[in-house]
C-alpha positions in Angstrom: -24.6 79.1 90.2 -25.6 83.0 89.9 -29.0 83.3 89.1 -28.9 86.1 86.2 -27.3 83.5 84.3 -30.1 80.9 84.9 -32.5 84.3 83.8 -31.0 84.9 80.8 -31.2 81.0 80.0 -34.8 80.7 80.4 -35.0 83.7 78.3 -33.3 82.7 75.4 -35.9 79.7 75.7 -37.8 79.9 72.5 -41.7 79.2 73.4 -43.9 75.7 73.2 -46.5 75.1 71.3 -49.6 74.4 73.2 -52.5 72.5 71.7 -54.3 75.7 72.3 -52.2 77.7 70.3 -52.9 75.2 67.1 -56.3 75.6 67.6 -56.7 79.1 67.9 -53.9 79.1 64.8 -56.4 77.4 62.9 -59.2 79.5 63.4 -57.5 83.3 63.1 -54.0 82.6 63.5 -51.9 83.2 66.7 -52.6 86.6 65.8 -55.9 86.5 66.2 -56.9 86.7 62.3 -59.5 84.6 60.7 -59.1 82.6 57.4 -61.6 82.4 55.1 -64.3 80.1 55.0 -64.2 79.1 51.3 -60.6 77.6 51.9 -61.4 74.1 53.8 -64.1 73.5 51.0 -61.8 74.5 48.2 -59.0 72.0 49.8 -61.0 69.8 49.7 -62.2 70.2 45.9 -58.9 70.3 44.9 -58.3 66.8 46.7 -61.3 65.1 45.1 -60.1 66.3 41.5 -56.4 65.2 42.4 -57.7 61.8 43.4 -60.0 62.1 40.8 -57.0 62.6 38.1 -55.0 60.1 39.5 -57.8 57.4 39.6 -58.3 58.0 35.8 -55.5 57.9 35.1 -54.3 54.6 37.0 -57.4 53.1 35.6 -56.2 54.0 32.1 -52.9 53.2 32.8 -54.1 49.5 34.1 -56.6 49.2 31.4 -53.8 50.0 28.7 -52.2 47.0 30.6 -54.7 44.4 30.7 -55.2 45.6 26.8 -51.4 45.1 25.8 -51.3 41.9 27.3 -54.5 40.5 26.2 -53.4 41.5 22.6 -49.6 39.7 23.7 -52.0 36.7 24.8 -54.2 36.5 21.5 -51.1 37.2 18.9 -49.8 34.3 20.9 -52.2 32.4 20.5 -53.5 33.3 17.0 -49.6 32.1 16.2 -49.9 28.3 17.5 -53.0 28.4 15.3 -50.9 29.1 12.3 -48.3 26.3 13.7 -51.2 23.6 14.2 -52.1 24.5 10.7 -49.5 24.4 8.7 -48.5 21.2 10.4 -51.5 19.7 9.9 -52.0 21.1 5.7 -49.2 19.6 5.2 -49.6 15.9 5.9 -53.5 16.8 4.4 -51.8 17.8 0.9 -48.6 15.6 1.2 -48.3 12.3 2.8 -51.9 11.8 3.3 -52.8 12.9 -0.4 -50.7 9.8 -1.5 -52.6 7.8 0.9 -55.8 8.6 -0.5 -55.2 7.6 -4.4 -54.7 4.2 -2.6 -57.5 1.5 -3.3 -59.1 -0.9 -1.2 -58.1 -3.8 -3.4 -54.4 -2.9 -2.9 -54.3 -3.3 1.0 -53.9 -6.4 3.1 -57.2 -4.4 5.4 -59.9 -2.0 3.4 -60.9 -0.8 7.1 -57.5 1.4 6.5 -58.7 2.7 3.3 -62.2 4.2 4.9 -61.2 5.8 8.0 -58.7 7.6 6.1 -61.5 8.8 4.3 -63.3 9.6 7.1 -60.6 11.3 8.4 -59.9 13.4 4.9 -63.8 14.7 5.0 -63.2 16.5 8.3 -63.8 20.4 8.2 -61.2 22.9 9.3 -62.5 25.4 11.3 -62.2 28.8 10.2 -59.4 31.2 11.3 -60.6 34.6 12.5 -57.7 36.1 14.4 -57.4 39.1 16.8 -59.7 41.8 15.3 -61.2 42.8 18.4 -60.3 46.3 19.8 -60.6 45.9 23.8 -58.7 43.6 25.8 -62.6 41.4 26.6 -62.8 40.6 22.7 -59.1 39.7 22.4 -59.6 37.4 25.5 -62.4 35.8 23.8 -60.3 35.5 20.8 -57.6 34.2 22.8 -59.7 31.3 23.7 -61.1 30.5 20.3 -57.9 30.5 18.6 -56.8 27.9 21.2 -59.8 25.8 20.5 -58.6 26.3 17.0 -54.9 25.0 17.9 -56.5 22.0 19.9 -58.2 21.1 16.9 -55.4 20.9 14.2 -53.1 19.2 16.4 -56.3 16.5 17.9 -56.9 16.1 13.7 -53.1 15.8 12.7 -52.4 13.2 15.3 -55.8 10.8 14.3 -55.0 11.6 10.4 -51.3 10.4 10.8 -52.4 7.7 12.4 -54.6 6.6 9.2 -52.1 7.2 7.2 -49.8 5.4 8.4 -52.3 2.5 8.7 -52.9 2.5 5.1 -49.3 3.2 3.9 -48.8 -0.5 6.3 -51.8 -2.2 5.3 -50.3 -1.3 1.3 -47.1 -2.6 2.6 -48.4 -6.0 4.0 -50.3 -6.5 1.0 -47.5 -6.0 -1.4 -44.9 -8.1 0.1 -47.4 -11.0 0.2 -48.7 -10.4 -3.6 -44.4 -10.3 -4.3 -44.1 -13.7 -2.2 -47.1 -15.4 -4.1 -45.3 -14.5 -7.5 -41.9 -15.3 -6.3 -43.6 -19.2 -5.6 -45.6 -19.2 -8.8 -42.0 -18.2 -10.3 -40.3 -20.8 -8.8 -42.6 -23.7 -9.7 -42.7 -23.0 -13.0 -39.0 -22.3 -13.1 -38.1 -26.0 -11.5 -40.9 -27.3 -13.7 -39.0 -25.8 -17.1 -35.5 -27.4 -15.6 -36.4 -30.4 -15.5 -38.5 -30.5 -18.7 -36.0 -28.8 -20.8 -32.7 -31.5 -19.7 -30.9 -31.7 -23.0 -33.5 -30.0 -24.6 -31.5 -26.7 -25.6 -28.9 -25.2 -27.8 -26.8 -23.1 -25.2 -27.0 -25.6 -21.9 -25.1 -22.5 -20.2 -28.6 -21.2 -19.8 -29.7 -23.6 -17.8 -27.2 -23.5 -15.1 -28.2 -19.3 -15.1 -31.1 -20.8 -14.3 -30.5 -23.1 -11.8 -28.7 -20.3 -9.6 -31.8 -17.9 -10.4 -33.6 -20.3 -8.4 -31.3 -21.6 -5.8 -30.7 -17.3 -4.9 -34.8 -16.7 -5.4 -35.3 -19.9 -2.7 -33.4 -18.3 0.0 -35.5 -15.0 -0.4 -39.0 -16.9 -0.3 -39.8 -16.0 3.4 -38.0 -12.2 2.9 -40.0 -9.0 4.5 -38.6 -7.5 1.7 -40.4 -6.8 -1.3 -38.4 -4.7 -3.7 -35.5 -7.8 -2.9 -38.4 -10.5 -3.6 -39.5 -9.2 -6.8 -35.5 -8.6 -7.9 -35.4 -12.3 -7.6 -38.8 -13.0 -8.7 -37.5 -10.7 -12.3 -34.0 -12.5 -12.4 -35.7 -15.8 -12.0 -38.2 -14.6 -14.7 -35.3 -13.5 -17.3 -33.4 -17.1 -16.6 -36.5 -18.5 -17.8 -37.0 -16.4 -20.9 -33.0 -17.3 -21.7 -34.0 -21.1 -21.1 -37.5 -20.6 -23.5 -35.3 -18.9 -26.1 -32.7 -21.8 -26.2 -35.3 -24.9 -26.3 -37.2 -22.8 -29.6 -33.0 -22.1 -30.9 -32.4 -26.0 -30.5 -36.2 -26.9 -32.3 -35.6 -24.5 -34.8 -32.8 -26.4 -35.0 -33.9 -29.5 -35.3 -36.2 -28.9 -37.8 -34.0 -27.4 -40.3 -31.3 -30.2 -40.4 -34.7 -32.6 -40.5 -36.0 -30.3 -43.7 -32.0 -30.6 -45.1 -32.2 -34.1 -45.0 -34.9 -34.5 -46.8 -34.5 -32.3 -49.6 -31.4 -34.2 -49.8 -33.3 -37.3 -50.2 -35.5 -36.0 -52.8 -32.4 -34.5 -55.0 -30.9 -38.4 -54.6 -33.6 -39.7 -56.0 -34.5 -37.3 -57.8 -31.0 -37.9 -60.3 -31.3 -41.8 -60.6 -31.3 -42.9 -63.7 -32.2 -46.3 -64.8 -33.3 -48.3 -68.1 -36.7 -47.2 -68.5 -38.7 -44.8 -70.9 -42.4 -43.0 -71.1 -43.8 -41.9 -73.8 -47.2 -41.0 -73.6 -49.2 -42.2 -71.2 -48.2 -45.8 -72.0 -46.0 -48.2 -70.3 -44.4 -51.1 -72.5 -41.9 -53.7 -71.6 -40.0 -56.2 -73.6 -37.9 -59.1 -72.3 -36.8 -62.2 -73.4 -35.5 -65.3 -71.1 -32.2 -64.3 -70.5 -32.5 -60.2 -71.3 -34.4 -57.6 -72.2 -34.9 -54.0 -72.2 -37.7 -52.4 -70.6 -39.7 -49.4 -72.9 -41.4 -46.5 -70.8 -43.3 -44.2 -73.3 -44.6 -41.2 -71.9 -44.3 -37.2 -71.5 -42.9 -37.0 -68.0 -40.6 -34.9 -65.9 -37.9 -37.5 -66.3 -37.6 -37.5 -70.1 -37.0 -40.7 -71.5 -34.1 -43.7 -71.1 -33.6 -47.7 -71.8 -33.1 -50.0 -68.9 -31.1 -53.4 -69.7 -30.4 -56.5 -67.9 -30.2 -60.1 -68.1 -32.6 -62.8 -66.1 -35.4 -65.0 -66.5 -37.9 -62.5 -68.0 -39.9 -64.4 -70.3 -43.5 -62.7 -71.8 -44.6 -59.5 -71.0 -45.0 -57.5 -67.8 -48.0 -56.2 -66.6 -48.6 -53.0 -65.0 -51.7 -50.9 -63.8 -54.1 -49.2 -65.9 -56.3 -46.4 -64.9 -58.4 -48.1 -63.0 -55.6 -49.9 -60.9 -56.6 -53.2 -62.5 -53.7 -55.7 -64.2 -54.3 -57.6 -67.1 -52.6 -55.6 -70.1 -49.9 -57.5 -71.9 -49.1 -54.8 -74.1 -49.4 -51.3 -73.7 -51.5 -49.8 -70.5 -53.1 -46.3 -69.7 -50.5 -45.0 -67.0 -51.8 -41.5 -65.4 -49.3 -38.9 -65.2 -49.7 -38.6 -60.8 -49.6 -42.5 -61.2 -46.1 -43.1 -63.0 -44.6 -46.6 -62.5 -41.2 -46.3 -62.0 -39.0 -50.0 -62.5 
């Protein structure tokens, strides 16, 4: 190998920095010049400021993130309270209000009404919302809103249970009453059906009553108060129909009897005989085989004569004012006690 070439290559190589050279450069550079003494403190201050600014910016960013997170959490909690409160208030102003109108005598178990009354007296919490301005206040509001939501949820469940108890107890009482009324009406219908035999003007009313009795008997043990009440109403209408028919026949029979009595009176009033009335004196004369009777008096029947044959010798006695017998000629007869012969 050529030595000259090796020397050229060596000269072409860059110088290698050493630790001593680095120290020299830091103190004054490789050229021996010193740097200002204030440079390093300035650099330190600048670095500190940068760190502080970065810290402040970072803290503000963190605090802003926490605040935003707290606001979101509080808003979610507020929505939950409003939702639970709306459900509770809907129940309170709806089914609970209807159940509150039910009286103790309308239910089978009066304790259900008492329990509902206690539930209705519960005081709902006061809603405050997310009014805090910092994350800490918003977090506290979130916790409180969560407790309020739990209150509404718990009381909505207990109130719903109390309302259901009252409703079911009222239904049980209604069913019981319906069955009692139907049984009583069935007894009444059965008695009327037996008593009205032959006493109605229209016998189809009794047939209608029989069908109503059969239908009501089939529903006597049912658990549907509406159907039971309907059967009782049908039975009641049938009873009224039979009663009306019985009354119609009674009236018709009474009218027929009155007409018959009137006809008999008219027949008696049109009877004419040989008797006459003049004043208040009754007179009769007769012979051994024939004779005539004379009645003198002022009567509505006028006067007349009656003649016939028979053994009627002598005079006929008639009662006087005192109802005694003994007169043979003229006898006083009171106007209201006229004697027809």
